[in-house]
C-alpha positions as CSV (number, residue, x, y, z in Angstrom):
1,M,-51.7,118.3,-44.2
2,A,-51.6,118.5,-40.4
3,A,-55.0,120.3,-40.3
4,A,-56.6,117.6,-42.4
5,E,-55.1,114.9,-40.2
6,K,-56.3,116.5,-37.1
7,M,-59.8,116.9,-38.5
8,F,-59.8,113.2,-39.6
9,Q,-58.7,112.2,-36.1
10,Q,-61.5,114.1,-34.5
11,V,-64.1,112.5,-36.8
12,F,-62.6,109.1,-36.2
13,N,-62.7,109.6,-32.4
14,E,-66.3,110.8,-32.5
15,H,-67.4,107.7,-34.3
16,L,-65.4,105.4,-31.9
17,N,-67.1,107.2,-29.0
18,N,-70.5,106.2,-30.4
19,L,-69.6,102.6,-31.1
20,H,-70.8,100.6,-28.1
21,T,-69.8,97.0,-27.3
22,S,-70.6,96.4,-23.7
23,M,-70.7,98.2,-20.3
24,P,-72.0,98.0,-16.8
25,C,-75.5,99.5,-16.2
26,E,-77.7,100.0,-13.2
27,V,-81.1,98.5,-13.2
28,I,-83.7,101.3,-12.8
29,K,-86.9,99.2,-13.4
30,Y,-87.4,95.5,-14.2
31,Y,-90.4,94.2,-16.2
32,P,-90.7,90.5,-15.2
33,D,-93.6,89.7,-17.6
34,T,-91.7,90.8,-20.7
35,L,-88.1,90.1,-19.3
36,E,-87.1,93.7,-20.0
37,A,-85.3,96.3,-17.9
38,D,-84.8,100.1,-17.9
39,L,-81.1,100.7,-17.4
40,Q,-78.7,103.6,-16.6
41,P,-75.2,103.2,-18.1
42,K,-72.5,103.6,-15.5
43,F,-69.9,105.1,-17.9
44,K,-69.9,108.8,-18.7
45,R,-69.2,110.5,-22.0
46,K,-67.6,113.7,-23.1
47,K,-70.1,116.1,-24.4
48,G,-70.3,119.9,-24.5
49,G,-66.9,120.3,-22.8
50,G,-67.8,118.2,-19.8
51,M,-68.6,114.7,-18.7
52,K,-72.3,113.7,-19.1
53,D,-74.4,110.6,-18.3
54,Y,-75.6,108.5,-21.2
55,P,-79.3,108.5,-21.7
56,M,-81.3,105.8,-19.9
57,I,-81.8,102.7,-21.9
58,K,-85.6,101.8,-22.0
59,K,-86.9,98.2,-22.0
60,A,-83.7,96.3,-22.9
61,P,-84.2,92.6,-23.2
62,V,-82.8,90.4,-20.4
63,S,-81.2,87.2,-21.6
64,K,-82.5,83.9,-20.3
65,T,-80.4,81.5,-18.3
66,V,-82.2,78.2,-18.6
67,V,-82.0,75.9,-15.6
68,I,-83.5,72.5,-15.0
69,Y,-85.2,73.4,-11.7
70,P,-87.2,75.1,-10.4
71,R,-90.1,74.7,-12.8
72,R,-93.5,76.3,-13.1
73,E,-96.7,75.0,-14.7
74,G,-97.7,76.5,-18.0
75,S,-99.7,75.8,-21.2
76,C,-98.4,74.3,-24.4
77,L,-98.7,76.9,-27.2
78,G,-99.4,74.2,-29.8
79,C,-101.9,71.9,-28.0
80,G,-103.0,73.9,-25.0
81,G,-102.1,71.1,-22.6
82,K,-100.2,71.6,-19.3
83,V,-96.4,71.5,-19.4
84,E,-93.6,72.3,-17.0
85,I,-91.6,75.4,-17.9
86,P,-88.1,75.9,-16.5
87,E,-87.7,79.2,-14.5
88,H,-85.2,81.3,-16.5
89,H,-83.6,83.6,-14.0
90,E,-84.0,85.5,-10.8
91,E,-85.8,88.8,-10.9
92,L,-83.6,91.9,-11.3
93,L,-83.8,94.5,-8.6
94,P,-83.5,98.3,-8.9
95,G,-79.9,99.3,-8.1
96,Q,-78.4,96.0,-9.2
97,I,-75.4,96.4,-11.6
98,V,-75.7,94.3,-14.8
99,F,-73.4,93.7,-17.7
100,V,-74.9,94.8,-21.0
101,S,-73.9,93.9,-24.5
102,F,-74.9,96.0,-27.6
103,A,-75.9,94.1,-30.8
104,E,-73.7,94.6,-33.9
105,R,-76.9,95.4,-35.9
106,A,-80.4,96.8,-35.1
107,L,-82.3,94.1,-33.1
108,D,-85.6,95.3,-34.5
109,H,-84.3,95.1,-38.1
110,V,-85.2,98.7,-38.7
111,G,-82.6,101.2,-39.8
112,L,-78.9,100.9,-40.1
113,R,-77.9,101.1,-36.5
114,K,-74.6,99.5,-35.4
115,H,-73.5,99.0,-31.8
116,D,-76.2,101.5,-30.7
117,L,-77.4,101.9,-27.1
118,T,-81.0,101.1,-28.2
119,D,-79.8,97.6,-29.1
120,A,-78.8,96.6,-25.6
121,V,-79.2,93.1,-24.1
122,V,-78.6,92.3,-20.4
123,I,-76.3,89.3,-20.3
124,G,-75.6,89.0,-16.6
125,V,-75.5,90.4,-13.1
126,M,-72.2,91.7,-11.9
């Protein structure tokens, strides 16, 4: 029974180690036109008997913090007329530390991913 319990504990711990909720990440590159960022998680993970970096997260969406001002001029998608669009947030800079949350389910609605690194969303600057 002890061997079965130990094996179950190892399997359980392996699954928990791959269940991501949120963590700090470093901005590697920011894409202002698409509001996305390449990120390097700051936490390490046990792998192959040592501590390893997590893989870089590519093009994670950056959440928008809507403010009243400043505003910029844009075009209405429906009528094509001119409208004022609120600026959403300041540009992220390489080296900044951001707080990232991982979606409960796949953001692209493909596959059965849960709490996966590929479903990261930047929710704020630390």
